[in-house]
Structure formats: structure tokens, C-alpha cells
mmCIF entry with sequence, helices, sheets and N, C-alpha, C, O atoms, coordinates in Angstrom:
data_MODEL
# 
_entry.id   MODEL 
# 
_entity.id                         1 
_entity.type                       polymer 
_entity.pdbx_number_of_molecules   1 
# 
_entity_poly.entity_id                      1 
_entity_poly.type                           'polypeptide(L)' 
_entity_poly.nstd_linkage                   no 
_entity_poly.nstd_monomer                   no 
_entity_poly.pdbx_seq_one_letter_code       MTIQNLISWATPPLSPSDTVEHALGLLMEFRVRHLPVVDDTGTLVGLLSE 
_entity_poly.pdbx_seq_one_letter_code_can   MTIQNLISWATPPLSPSDTVEHALGLLMEFRVRHLPVVDDTGTLVGLLSE 
_entity_poly.pdbx_strand_id                 A 
# 
loop_
_entity_poly_seq.entity_id 
_entity_poly_seq.num 
_entity_poly_seq.mon_id 
_entity_poly_seq.hetero 
1 1  MET n 
1 2  THR n 
1 3  ILE n 
1 4  GLN n 
1 5  ASN n 
1 6  LEU n 
1 7  ILE n 
1 8  SER n 
1 9  TRP n 
1 10 ALA n 
1 11 THR n 
1 12 PRO n 
1 13 PRO n 
1 14 LEU n 
1 15 SER n 
1 16 PRO n 
1 17 SER n 
1 18 ASP n 
1 19 THR n 
1 20 VAL n 
1 21 GLU n 
1 22 HIS n 
1 23 ALA n 
1 24 LEU n 
1 25 GLY n 
1 26 LEU n 
1 27 LEU n 
1 28 MET n 
1 29 GLU n 
1 30 PHE n 
1 31 ARG n 
1 32 VAL n 
1 33 ARG n 
1 34 HIS n 
1 35 LEU n 
1 36 PRO n 
1 37 VAL n 
1 38 VAL n 
1 39 ASP n 
1 40 ASP n 
1 41 THR n 
1 42 GLY n 
1 43 THR n 
1 44 LEU n 
1 45 VAL n 
1 46 GLY n 
1 47 LEU n 
1 48 LEU n 
1 49 SER n 
1 50 GLU n 
# 
_struct_asym.id          A 
_struct_asym.entity_id   1 
# 
loop_
_struct_conf.conf_type_id 
_struct_conf.id 
_struct_conf.pdbx_PDB_helix_id 
_struct_conf.beg_label_comp_id 
_struct_conf.beg_label_asym_id 
_struct_conf.beg_label_seq_id 
_struct_conf.pdbx_beg_PDB_ins_code 
_struct_conf.end_label_comp_id 
_struct_conf.end_label_asym_id 
_struct_conf.end_label_seq_id 
_struct_conf.pdbx_end_PDB_ins_code 
_struct_conf.beg_auth_comp_id 
_struct_conf.beg_auth_asym_id 
_struct_conf.beg_auth_seq_id 
_struct_conf.end_auth_comp_id 
_struct_conf.end_auth_asym_id 
_struct_conf.end_auth_seq_id 
_struct_conf.pdbx_PDB_helix_class 
_struct_conf.details 
_struct_conf.pdbx_PDB_helix_length 
HELX_P HELX_P1 AA1 ILE A 3  ? LEU A 6  ? ILE A 3  LEU A 6  1 ? 4  
HELX_P HELX_P2 AA2 VAL A 20 ? PHE A 30 ? VAL A 20 PHE A 30 1 ? 11 
# 
_struct_conf_type.id          HELX_P 
_struct_conf_type.criteria    ? 
_struct_conf_type.reference   ? 
# 
_struct_sheet.id               AA1 
_struct_sheet.type             ? 
_struct_sheet.number_strands   2 
_struct_sheet.details          ? 
# 
_struct_sheet_order.sheet_id     AA1 
_struct_sheet_order.range_id_1   1 
_struct_sheet_order.range_id_2   2 
_struct_sheet_order.offset       ? 
_struct_sheet_order.sense        anti-parallel 
# 
loop_
_struct_sheet_range.sheet_id 
_struct_sheet_range.id 
_struct_sheet_range.beg_label_comp_id 
_struct_sheet_range.beg_label_asym_id 
_struct_sheet_range.beg_label_seq_id 
_struct_sheet_range.pdbx_beg_PDB_ins_code 
_struct_sheet_range.end_label_comp_id 
_struct_sheet_range.end_label_asym_id 
_struct_sheet_range.end_label_seq_id 
_struct_sheet_range.pdbx_end_PDB_ins_code 
_struct_sheet_range.beg_auth_comp_id 
_struct_sheet_range.beg_auth_asym_id 
_struct_sheet_range.beg_auth_seq_id 
_struct_sheet_range.end_auth_comp_id 
_struct_sheet_range.end_auth_asym_id 
_struct_sheet_range.end_auth_seq_id 
AA1 1 HIS A 34 ? VAL A 38 ? HIS A 34 VAL A 38 
AA1 2 LEU A 44 ? SER A 49 ? LEU A 44 SER A 49 
# 
loop_
_atom_site.group_PDB 
_atom_site.id 
_atom_site.type_symbol 
_atom_site.label_atom_id 
_atom_site.label_alt_id 
_atom_site.label_comp_id 
_atom_site.label_asym_id 
_atom_site.label_entity_id 
_atom_site.label_seq_id 
_atom_site.pdbx_PDB_ins_code 
_atom_site.Cartn_x 
_atom_site.Cartn_y 
_atom_site.Cartn_z 
_atom_site.occupancy 
_atom_site.B_iso_or_equiv 
_atom_site.pdbx_formal_charge 
_atom_site.auth_seq_id 
_atom_site.auth_comp_id 
_atom_site.auth_asym_id 
_atom_site.auth_atom_id 
_atom_site.pdbx_PDB_model_num 
ATOM 1   N N  . MET A 1 1  ? -0.895 -77.532 12.047 1.00 0.00 ? 1  MET A N  1 
ATOM 2   C CA . MET A 1 1  ? 0.543  -77.641 11.985 1.00 0.00 ? 1  MET A CA 1 
ATOM 3   C C  . MET A 1 1  ? 1.073  -77.891 13.403 1.00 0.00 ? 1  MET A C  1 
ATOM 4   O O  . MET A 1 1  ? 0.551  -77.351 14.378 1.00 0.00 ? 1  MET A O  1 
ATOM 5   N N  . THR A 1 2  ? 2.110  -78.710 13.494 1.00 0.00 ? 2  THR A N  1 
ATOM 6   C CA . THR A 1 2  ? 2.731  -78.990 14.781 1.00 0.00 ? 2  THR A CA 1 
ATOM 7   C C  . THR A 1 2  ? 4.173  -78.480 14.788 1.00 0.00 ? 2  THR A C  1 
ATOM 8   O O  . THR A 1 2  ? 4.729  -78.143 13.743 1.00 0.00 ? 2  THR A O  1 
ATOM 9   N N  . ILE A 1 3  ? 4.759  -78.430 15.966 1.00 0.00 ? 3  ILE A N  1 
ATOM 10  C CA . ILE A 1 3  ? 6.145  -77.981 16.101 1.00 0.00 ? 3  ILE A CA 1 
ATOM 11  C C  . ILE A 1 3  ? 7.079  -78.858 15.288 1.00 0.00 ? 3  ILE A C  1 
ATOM 12  O O  . ILE A 1 3  ? 8.058  -78.369 14.723 1.00 0.00 ? 3  ILE A O  1 
ATOM 13  N N  . GLN A 1 4  ? 6.785  -80.142 15.225 1.00 0.00 ? 4  GLN A N  1 
ATOM 14  C CA . GLN A 1 4  ? 7.637  -81.069 14.472 1.00 0.00 ? 4  GLN A CA 1 
ATOM 15  C C  . GLN A 1 4  ? 7.782  -80.621 13.018 1.00 0.00 ? 4  GLN A C  1 
ATOM 16  O O  . GLN A 1 4  ? 8.832  -80.835 12.413 1.00 0.00 ? 4  GLN A O  1 
ATOM 17  N N  . ASN A 1 5  ? 6.754  -80.008 12.453 1.00 0.00 ? 5  ASN A N  1 
ATOM 18  C CA . ASN A 1 5  ? 6.813  -79.528 11.076 1.00 0.00 ? 5  ASN A CA 1 
ATOM 19  C C  . ASN A 1 5  ? 7.764  -78.345 10.929 1.00 0.00 ? 5  ASN A C  1 
ATOM 20  O O  . ASN A 1 5  ? 8.239  -78.071 9.826  1.00 0.00 ? 5  ASN A O  1 
ATOM 21  N N  . LEU A 1 6  ? 8.049  -77.642 12.020 1.00 0.00 ? 6  LEU A N  1 
ATOM 22  C CA . LEU A 1 6  ? 8.883  -76.450 11.965 1.00 0.00 ? 6  LEU A CA 1 
ATOM 23  C C  . LEU A 1 6  ? 10.355 -76.717 12.280 1.00 0.00 ? 6  LEU A C  1 
ATOM 24  O O  . LEU A 1 6  ? 11.199 -75.846 12.068 1.00 0.00 ? 6  LEU A O  1 
ATOM 25  N N  . ILE A 1 7  ? 10.671 -77.910 12.782 1.00 0.00 ? 7  ILE A N  1 
ATOM 26  C CA . ILE A 1 7  ? 12.044 -78.228 13.165 1.00 0.00 ? 7  ILE A CA 1 
ATOM 27  C C  . ILE A 1 7  ? 12.899 -78.425 11.920 1.00 0.00 ? 7  ILE A C  1 
ATOM 28  O O  . ILE A 1 7  ? 12.531 -79.160 11.004 1.00 0.00 ? 7  ILE A O  1 
ATOM 29  N N  . SER A 1 8  ? 14.040 -77.756 11.907 1.00 0.00 ? 8  SER A N  1 
ATOM 30  C CA . SER A 1 8  ? 14.981 -77.913 10.801 1.00 0.00 ? 8  SER A CA 1 
ATOM 31  C C  . SER A 1 8  ? 16.068 -78.894 11.216 1.00 0.00 ? 8  SER A C  1 
ATOM 32  O O  . SER A 1 8  ? 16.740 -78.703 12.230 1.00 0.00 ? 8  SER A O  1 
ATOM 33  N N  . TRP A 1 9  ? 16.232 -79.941 10.425 1.00 0.00 ? 9  TRP A N  1 
ATOM 34  C CA . TRP A 1 9  ? 17.264 -80.933 10.710 1.00 0.00 ? 9  TRP A CA 1 
ATOM 35  C C  . TRP A 1 9  ? 18.536 -80.628 9.930  1.00 0.00 ? 9  TRP A C  1 
ATOM 36  O O  . TRP A 1 9  ? 19.486 -81.409 9.979  1.00 0.00 ? 9  TRP A O  1 
ATOM 37  N N  . ALA A 1 10 ? 18.573 -79.516 9.216  1.00 0.00 ? 10 ALA A N  1 
ATOM 38  C CA . ALA A 1 10 ? 19.746 -79.156 8.424  1.00 0.00 ? 10 ALA A CA 1 
ATOM 39  C C  . ALA A 1 10 ? 20.900 -78.654 9.290  1.00 0.00 ? 10 ALA A C  1 
ATOM 40  O O  . ALA A 1 10 ? 22.058 -78.747 8.884  1.00 0.00 ? 10 ALA A O  1 
ATOM 41  N N  . THR A 1 11 ? 20.603 -78.131 10.464 1.00 0.00 ? 11 THR A N  1 
ATOM 42  C CA . THR A 1 11 ? 21.633 -77.618 11.365 1.00 0.00 ? 11 THR A CA 1 
ATOM 43  C C  . THR A 1 11 ? 22.062 -78.733 12.310 1.00 0.00 ? 11 THR A C  1 
ATOM 44  O O  . THR A 1 11 ? 21.227 -79.289 13.024 1.00 0.00 ? 11 THR A O  1 
ATOM 45  N N  . PRO A 1 12 ? 23.348 -79.068 12.325 1.00 0.00 ? 12 PRO A N  1 
ATOM 46  C CA . PRO A 1 12 ? 23.786 -80.156 13.196 1.00 0.00 ? 12 PRO A CA 1 
ATOM 47  C C  . PRO A 1 12 ? 23.791 -79.740 14.673 1.00 0.00 ? 12 PRO A C  1 
ATOM 48  O O  . PRO A 1 12 ? 24.109 -78.594 14.991 1.00 0.00 ? 12 PRO A O  1 
ATOM 49  N N  . PRO A 1 13 ? 23.444 -80.652 15.560 1.00 0.00 ? 13 PRO A N  1 
ATOM 50  C CA . PRO A 1 13 ? 23.480 -80.328 16.992 1.00 0.00 ? 13 PRO A CA 1 
ATOM 51  C C  . PRO A 1 13 ? 24.909 -80.396 17.526 1.00 0.00 ? 13 PRO A C  1 
ATOM 52  O O  . PRO A 1 13 ? 25.786 -81.003 16.910 1.00 0.00 ? 13 PRO A O  1 
ATOM 53  N N  . LEU A 1 14 ? 25.126 -79.777 18.657 1.00 0.00 ? 14 LEU A N  1 
ATOM 54  C CA . LEU A 1 14 ? 26.405 -79.845 19.353 1.00 0.00 ? 14 LEU A CA 1 
ATOM 55  C C  . LEU A 1 14 ? 26.364 -80.966 20.381 1.00 0.00 ? 14 LEU A C  1 
ATOM 56  O O  . LEU A 1 14 ? 25.291 -81.391 20.810 1.00 0.00 ? 14 LEU A O  1 
ATOM 57  N N  . SER A 1 15 ? 27.541 -81.439 20.770 1.00 0.00 ? 15 SER A N  1 
ATOM 58  C CA . SER A 1 15 ? 27.630 -82.359 21.896 1.00 0.00 ? 15 SER A CA 1 
ATOM 59  C C  . SER A 1 15 ? 28.283 -81.601 23.043 1.00 0.00 ? 15 SER A C  1 
ATOM 60  O O  . SER A 1 15 ? 28.968 -80.606 22.804 1.00 0.00 ? 15 SER A O  1 
ATOM 61  N N  . PRO A 1 16 ? 28.091 -82.040 24.272 1.00 0.00 ? 16 PRO A N  1 
ATOM 62  C CA . PRO A 1 16 ? 28.668 -81.325 25.412 1.00 0.00 ? 16 PRO A CA 1 
ATOM 63  C C  . PRO A 1 16 ? 30.193 -81.212 25.361 1.00 0.00 ? 16 PRO A C  1 
ATOM 64  O O  . PRO A 1 16 ? 30.761 -80.327 26.001 1.00 0.00 ? 16 PRO A O  1 
ATOM 65  N N  . SER A 1 17 ? 30.854 -82.076 24.625 1.00 0.00 ? 17 SER A N  1 
ATOM 66  C CA . SER A 1 17 ? 32.316 -82.051 24.552 1.00 0.00 ? 17 SER A CA 1 
ATOM 67  C C  . SER A 1 17 ? 32.854 -81.182 23.421 1.00 0.00 ? 17 SER A C  1 
ATOM 68  O O  . SER A 1 17 ? 34.070 -81.029 23.302 1.00 0.00 ? 17 SER A O  1 
ATOM 69  N N  . ASP A 1 18 ? 31.990 -80.610 22.588 1.00 0.00 ? 18 ASP A N  1 
ATOM 70  C CA . ASP A 1 18 ? 32.445 -79.742 21.490 1.00 0.00 ? 18 ASP A CA 1 
ATOM 71  C C  . ASP A 1 18 ? 33.088 -78.471 22.039 1.00 0.00 ? 18 ASP A C  1 
ATOM 72  O O  . ASP A 1 18 ? 32.747 -78.004 23.126 1.00 0.00 ? 18 ASP A O  1 
ATOM 73  N N  . THR A 1 19 ? 34.018 -77.926 21.272 1.00 0.00 ? 19 THR A N  1 
ATOM 74  C CA . THR A 1 19 ? 34.697 -76.696 21.696 1.00 0.00 ? 19 THR A CA 1 
ATOM 75  C C  . THR A 1 19 ? 33.867 -75.474 21.343 1.00 0.00 ? 19 THR A C  1 
ATOM 76  O O  . THR A 1 19 ? 32.966 -75.529 20.506 1.00 0.00 ? 19 THR A O  1 
ATOM 77  N N  . VAL A 1 20 ? 34.192 -74.379 21.998 1.00 0.00 ? 20 VAL A N  1 
ATOM 78  C CA . VAL A 1 20 ? 33.528 -73.107 21.706 1.00 0.00 ? 20 VAL A CA 1 
ATOM 79  C C  . VAL A 1 20 ? 33.836 -72.690 20.272 1.00 0.00 ? 20 VAL A C  1 
ATOM 80  O O  . VAL A 1 20 ? 32.968 -72.150 19.586 1.00 0.00 ? 20 VAL A O  1 
ATOM 81  N N  . GLU A 1 21 ? 35.043 -72.930 19.820 1.00 0.00 ? 21 GLU A N  1 
ATOM 82  C CA . GLU A 1 21 ? 35.417 -72.572 18.451 1.00 0.00 ? 21 GLU A CA 1 
ATOM 83  C C  . GLU A 1 21 ? 34.551 -73.311 17.434 1.00 0.00 ? 21 GLU A C  1 
ATOM 84  O O  . GLU A 1 21 ? 34.120 -72.737 16.433 1.00 0.00 ? 21 GLU A O  1 
ATOM 85  N N  . HIS A 1 22 ? 34.303 -74.596 17.707 1.00 0.00 ? 22 HIS A N  1 
ATOM 86  C CA . HIS A 1 22 ? 33.449 -75.388 16.817 1.00 0.00 ? 22 HIS A CA 1 
ATOM 87  C C  . HIS A 1 22 ? 32.027 -74.823 16.800 1.00 0.00 ? 22 HIS A C  1 
ATOM 88  O O  . HIS A 1 22 ? 31.416 -74.675 15.742 1.00 0.00 ? 22 HIS A O  1 
ATOM 89  N N  . ALA A 1 23 ? 31.520 -74.513 17.981 1.00 0.00 ? 23 ALA A N  1 
ATOM 90  C CA . ALA A 1 23 ? 30.164 -73.961 18.088 1.00 0.00 ? 23 ALA A CA 1 
ATOM 91  C C  . ALA A 1 23 ? 30.058 -72.629 17.347 1.00 0.00 ? 23 ALA A C  1 
ATOM 92  O O  . ALA A 1 23 ? 29.101 -72.407 16.606 1.00 0.00 ? 23 ALA A O  1 
ATOM 93  N N  . LEU A 1 24 ? 31.029 -71.751 17.541 1.00 0.00 ? 24 LEU A N  1 
ATOM 94  C CA . LEU A 1 24 ? 30.999 -70.456 16.841 1.00 0.00 ? 24 LEU A CA 1 
ATOM 95  C C  . LEU A 1 24 ? 31.069 -70.636 15.335 1.00 0.00 ? 24 LEU A C  1 
ATOM 96  O O  . LEU A 1 24 ? 30.412 -69.912 14.587 1.00 0.00 ? 24 LEU A O  1 
ATOM 97  N N  . GLY A 1 25 ? 31.864 -71.598 14.892 1.00 0.00 ? 25 GLY A N  1 
ATOM 98  C CA . GLY A 1 25 ? 31.943 -71.880 13.464 1.00 0.00 ? 25 GLY A CA 1 
ATOM 99  C C  . GLY A 1 25 ? 30.606 -72.310 12.891 1.00 0.00 ? 25 GLY A C  1 
ATOM 100 O O  . GLY A 1 25 ? 30.220 -71.871 11.808 1.00 0.00 ? 25 GLY A O  1 
ATOM 101 N N  . LEU A 1 26 ? 29.893 -73.171 13.616 1.00 0.00 ? 26 LEU A N  1 
ATOM 102 C CA . LEU A 1 26 ? 28.576 -73.611 13.149 1.00 0.00 ? 26 LEU A CA 1 
ATOM 103 C C  . LEU A 1 26 ? 27.569 -72.463 13.159 1.00 0.00 ? 26 LEU A C  1 
ATOM 104 O O  . LEU A 1 26 ? 26.765 -72.334 12.235 1.00 0.00 ? 26 LEU A O  1 
ATOM 105 N N  . LEU A 1 27 ? 27.610 -71.636 14.191 1.00 0.00 ? 27 LEU A N  1 
ATOM 106 C CA . LEU A 1 27 ? 26.698 -70.490 14.254 1.00 0.00 ? 27 LEU A CA 1 
ATOM 107 C C  . LEU A 1 27 ? 26.894 -69.587 13.041 1.00 0.00 ? 27 LEU A C  1 
ATOM 108 O O  . LEU A 1 27 ? 25.925 -69.126 12.438 1.00 0.00 ? 27 LEU A O  1 
ATOM 109 N N  . MET A 1 28 ? 28.150 -69.340 12.690 1.00 0.00 ? 28 MET A N  1 
ATOM 110 C CA . MET A 1 28 ? 28.427 -68.469 11.533 1.00 0.00 ? 28 MET A CA 1 
ATOM 111 C C  . MET A 1 28 ? 28.116 -69.170 10.212 1.00 0.00 ? 28 MET A C  1 
ATOM 112 O O  . MET A 1 28 ? 27.547 -68.560 9.307  1.00 0.00 ? 28 MET A O  1 
ATOM 113 N N  . GLU A 1 29 ? 28.483 -70.439 10.097 1.00 0.00 ? 29 GLU A N  1 
ATOM 114 C CA . GLU A 1 29 ? 28.266 -71.178 8.858  1.00 0.00 ? 29 GLU A CA 1 
ATOM 115 C C  . GLU A 1 29 ? 26.788 -71.301 8.507  1.00 0.00 ? 29 GLU A C  1 
ATOM 116 O O  . GLU A 1 29 ? 26.400 -71.126 7.352  1.00 0.00 ? 29 GLU A O  1 
ATOM 117 N N  . PHE A 1 30 ? 25.964 -71.603 9.512  1.00 0.00 ? 30 PHE A N  1 
ATOM 118 C CA . PHE A 1 30 ? 24.543 -71.815 9.260  1.00 0.00 ? 30 PHE A CA 1 
ATOM 119 C C  . PHE A 1 30 ? 23.702 -70.565 9.489  1.00 0.00 ? 30 PHE A C  1 
ATOM 120 O O  . PHE A 1 30 ? 22.486 -70.575 9.296  1.00 0.00 ? 30 PHE A O  1 
ATOM 121 N N  . ARG A 1 31 ? 24.366 -69.488 9.901  1.00 0.00 ? 31 ARG A N  1 
ATOM 122 C CA . ARG A 1 31 ? 23.685 -68.209 10.128 1.00 0.00 ? 31 ARG A CA 1 
ATOM 123 C C  . ARG A 1 31 ? 22.477 -68.351 11.051 1.00 0.00 ? 31 ARG A C  1 
ATOM 124 O O  . ARG A 1 31 ? 21.367 -67.918 10.742 1.00 0.00 ? 31 ARG A O  1 
ATOM 125 N N  . VAL A 1 32 ? 22.744 -68.980 12.201 1.00 0.00 ? 32 VAL A N  1 
ATOM 126 C CA . VAL A 1 32 ? 21.722 -69.152 13.225 1.00 0.00 ? 32 VAL A CA 1 
ATOM 127 C C  . VAL A 1 32 ? 22.228 -68.539 14.525 1.00 0.00 ? 32 VAL A C  1 
ATOM 128 O O  . VAL A 1 32 ? 23.422 -68.277 14.668 1.00 0.00 ? 32 VAL A O  1 
ATOM 129 N N  . ARG A 1 33 ? 21.332 -68.313 15.460 1.00 0.00 ? 33 ARG A N  1 
ATOM 130 C CA . ARG A 1 33 ? 21.697 -67.726 16.745 1.00 0.00 ? 33 ARG A CA 1 
ATOM 131 C C  . ARG A 1 33 ? 21.637 -68.721 17.891 1.00 0.00 ? 33 ARG A C  1 
ATOM 132 O O  . ARG A 1 33 ? 22.077 -68.422 19.001 1.00 0.00 ? 33 ARG A O  1 
ATOM 133 N N  . HIS A 1 34 ? 21.091 -69.907 17.625 1.00 0.00 ? 34 HIS A N  1 
ATOM 134 C CA . HIS A 1 34 ? 20.952 -70.934 18.655 1.00 0.00 ? 34 HIS A CA 1 
ATOM 135 C C  . HIS A 1 34 ? 21.284 -72.300 18.063 1.00 0.00 ? 34 HIS A C  1 
ATOM 136 O O  . HIS A 1 34 ? 21.002 -72.570 16.895 1.00 0.00 ? 34 HIS A O  1 
ATOM 137 N N  . LEU A 1 35 ? 21.886 -73.157 18.886 1.00 0.00 ? 35 LEU A N  1 
ATOM 138 C CA . LEU A 1 35 ? 22.153 -74.536 18.483 1.00 0.00 ? 35 LEU A CA 1 
ATOM 139 C C  . LEU A 1 35 ? 21.774 -75.463 19.636 1.00 0.00 ? 35 LEU A C  1 
ATOM 140 O O  . LEU A 1 35 ? 22.046 -75.158 20.797 1.00 0.00 ? 35 LEU A O  1 
ATOM 141 N N  . PRO A 1 36 ? 21.147 -76.591 19.314 1.00 0.00 ? 36 PRO A N  1 
ATOM 142 C CA . PRO A 1 36 ? 20.822 -77.550 20.371 1.00 0.00 ? 36 PRO A CA 1 
ATOM 143 C C  . PRO A 1 36 ? 22.083 -78.312 20.790 1.00 0.00 ? 36 PRO A C  1 
ATOM 144 O O  . PRO A 1 36 ? 22.992 -78.532 19.989 1.00 0.00 ? 36 PRO A O  1 
ATOM 145 N N  . VAL A 1 37 ? 22.110 -78.703 22.049 1.00 0.00 ? 37 VAL A N  1 
ATOM 146 C CA . VAL A 1 37 ? 23.185 -79.547 22.575 1.00 0.00 ? 37 VAL A CA 1 
ATOM 147 C C  . VAL A 1 37 ? 22.531 -80.864 22.979 1.00 0.00 ? 37 VAL A C  1 
ATOM 148 O O  . VAL A 1 37 ? 21.606 -80.885 23.791 1.00 0.00 ? 37 VAL A O  1 
ATOM 149 N N  . VAL A 1 38 ? 23.019 -81.958 22.406 1.00 0.00 ? 38 VAL A N  1 
ATOM 150 C CA . VAL A 1 38 ? 22.439 -83.278 22.689 1.00 0.00 ? 38 VAL A CA 1 
ATOM 151 C C  . VAL A 1 38 ? 23.508 -84.217 23.222 1.00 0.00 ? 38 VAL A C  1 
ATOM 152 O O  . VAL A 1 38 ? 24.689 -84.074 22.903 1.00 0.00 ? 38 VAL A O  1 
ATOM 153 N N  . ASP A 1 39 ? 23.082 -85.190 24.044 1.00 0.00 ? 39 ASP A N  1 
ATOM 154 C CA . ASP A 1 39 ? 24.021 -86.177 24.567 1.00 0.00 ? 39 ASP A CA 1 
ATOM 155 C C  . ASP A 1 39 ? 24.158 -87.338 23.590 1.00 0.00 ? 39 ASP A C  1 
ATOM 156 O O  . ASP A 1 39 ? 23.636 -87.280 22.477 1.00 0.00 ? 39 ASP A O  1 
ATOM 157 N N  . ASP A 1 40 ? 24.860 -88.390 24.003 1.00 0.00 ? 40 ASP A N  1 
ATOM 158 C CA . ASP A 1 40 ? 25.125 -89.538 23.133 1.00 0.00 ? 40 ASP A CA 1 
ATOM 159 C C  . ASP A 1 40 ? 23.874 -90.281 22.700 1.00 0.00 ? 40 ASP A C  1 
ATOM 160 O O  . ASP A 1 40 ? 23.881 -90.978 21.685 1.00 0.00 ? 40 ASP A O  1 
ATOM 161 N N  . THR A 1 41 ? 22.798 -90.135 23.467 1.00 0.00 ? 41 THR A N  1 
ATOM 162 C CA . THR A 1 41 ? 21.552 -90.824 23.104 1.00 0.00 ? 41 THR A CA 1 
ATOM 163 C C  . THR A 1 41 ? 20.631 -89.947 22.264 1.00 0.00 ? 41 THR A C  1 
ATOM 164 O O  . THR A 1 41 ? 19.547 -90.380 21.873 1.00 0.00 ? 41 THR A O  1 
ATOM 165 N N  . GLY A 1 42 ? 21.062 -88.703 21.981 1.00 0.00 ? 42 GLY A N  1 
ATOM 166 C CA . GLY A 1 42 ? 20.235 -87.801 21.205 1.00 0.00 ? 42 GLY A CA 1 
ATOM 167 C C  . GLY A 1 42 ? 19.257 -86.996 22.033 1.00 0.00 ? 42 GLY A C  1 
ATOM 168 O O  . GLY A 1 42 ? 18.399 -86.305 21.483 1.00 0.00 ? 42 GLY A O  1 
ATOM 169 N N  . THR A 1 43 ? 19.373 -87.074 23.341 1.00 0.00 ? 43 THR A N  1 
ATOM 170 C CA . THR A 1 43 ? 18.495 -86.335 24.244 1.00 0.00 ? 43 THR A CA 1 
ATOM 171 C C  . THR A 1 43 ? 18.979 -84.892 24.363 1.00 0.00 ? 43 THR A C  1 
ATOM 172 O O  . THR A 1 43 ? 20.168 -84.642 24.565 1.00 0.00 ? 43 THR A O  1 
ATOM 173 N N  . LEU A 1 44 ? 18.068 -83.965 24.238 1.00 0.00 ? 44 LEU A N  1 
ATOM 174 C CA . LEU A 1 44 ? 18.404 -82.553 24.374 1.00 0.00 ? 44 LEU A CA 1 
ATOM 175 C C  . LEU A 1 44 ? 18.829 -82.275 25.813 1.00 0.00 ? 44 LEU A C  1 
ATOM 176 O O  . LEU A 1 44 ? 18.093 -82.546 26.761 1.00 0.00 ? 44 LEU A O  1 
ATOM 177 N N  . VAL A 1 45 ? 20.053 -81.720 25.951 1.00 0.00 ? 45 VAL A N  1 
ATOM 178 C CA . VAL A 1 45 ? 20.544 -81.408 27.288 1.00 0.00 ? 45 VAL A CA 1 
ATOM 179 C C  . VAL A 1 45 ? 20.782 -79.922 27.474 1.00 0.00 ? 45 VAL A C  1 
ATOM 180 O O  . VAL A 1 45 ? 21.089 -79.473 28.579 1.00 0.00 ? 45 VAL A O  1 
ATOM 181 N N  . GLY A 1 46 ? 20.643 -79.151 26.395 1.00 0.00 ? 46 GLY A N  1 
ATOM 182 C CA . GLY A 1 46 ? 20.844 -77.725 26.514 1.00 0.00 ? 46 GLY A CA 1 
ATOM 183 C C  . GLY A 1 46 ? 20.645 -77.020 25.183 1.00 0.00 ? 46 GLY A C  1 
ATOM 184 O O  . GLY A 1 46 ? 20.376 -77.633 24.150 1.00 0.00 ? 46 GLY A O  1 
ATOM 185 N N  . LEU A 1 47 ? 20.789 -75.712 25.257 1.00 0.00 ? 47 LEU A N  1 
ATOM 186 C CA . LEU A 1 47 ? 20.661 -74.872 24.081 1.00 0.00 ? 47 LEU A CA 1 
ATOM 187 C C  . LEU A 1 47 ? 21.716 -73.785 24.178 1.00 0.00 ? 47 LEU A C  1 
ATOM 188 O O  . LEU A 1 47 ? 21.777 -73.040 25.156 1.00 0.00 ? 47 LEU A O  1 
ATOM 189 N N  . LEU A 1 48 ? 22.538 -73.708 23.156 1.00 0.00 ? 48 LEU A N  1 
ATOM 190 C CA . LEU A 1 48 ? 23.578 -72.682 23.121 1.00 0.00 ? 48 LEU A CA 1 
ATOM 191 C C  . LEU A 1 48 ? 23.053 -71.506 22.329 1.00 0.00 ? 48 LEU A C  1 
ATOM 192 O O  . LEU A 1 48 ? 22.541 -71.670 21.221 1.00 0.00 ? 48 LEU A O  1 
ATOM 193 N N  . SER A 1 49 ? 23.180 -70.322 22.895 1.00 0.00 ? 49 SER A N  1 
ATOM 194 C CA . SER A 1 49 ? 22.744 -69.139 22.157 1.00 0.00 ? 49 SER A CA 1 
ATOM 195 C C  . SER A 1 49 ? 23.910 -68.185 21.975 1.00 0.00 ? 49 SER A C  1 
ATOM 196 O O  . SER A 1 49 ? 24.846 -68.154 22.774 1.00 0.00 ? 49 SER A O  1 
ATOM 197 N N  . GLU A 1 50 ? 23.833 -67.431 20.935 1.00 0.00 ? 50 GLU A N  1 
ATOM 198 C CA . GLU A 1 50 ? 24.869 -66.465 20.599 1.00 0.00 ? 50 GLU A CA 1 
ATOM 199 C C  . GLU A 1 50 ? 25.049 -65.477 21.716 1.00 0.00 ? 50 GLU A C  1 
ATOM 200 O O  . GLU A 1 50 ? 25.884 -64.578 21.617 1.00 0.00 ? 50 GLU A O  1 
# 
């Protein structure tokens, strides 16, 4: 098994321009503690944690 098999694409990523309110809403809606932050090209630029 590889990491790719464990990645869930059901949780939408954040963009650097998203608001904190939007991020908190996604954290609560999807019941997760971390969300990826990606730029316009889809490159991971950060990770937001609760």
C-alpha cells in the first residue's frame, strides 16, 4: 500500500486567500482537524490545523 491509497479527495483544499471563517466551516462540516492549502496550480503550500 502507498500513501496515495490513503489520501482522501472528499475534503476540499483551501486556497491562501480563503477566510478563517471558511476554513473553520470546512473543518466542522467535514469533521477533520487539518486541511491542505494549495495554490492556483494545485501545489501544496501549507497545512492548516485546528
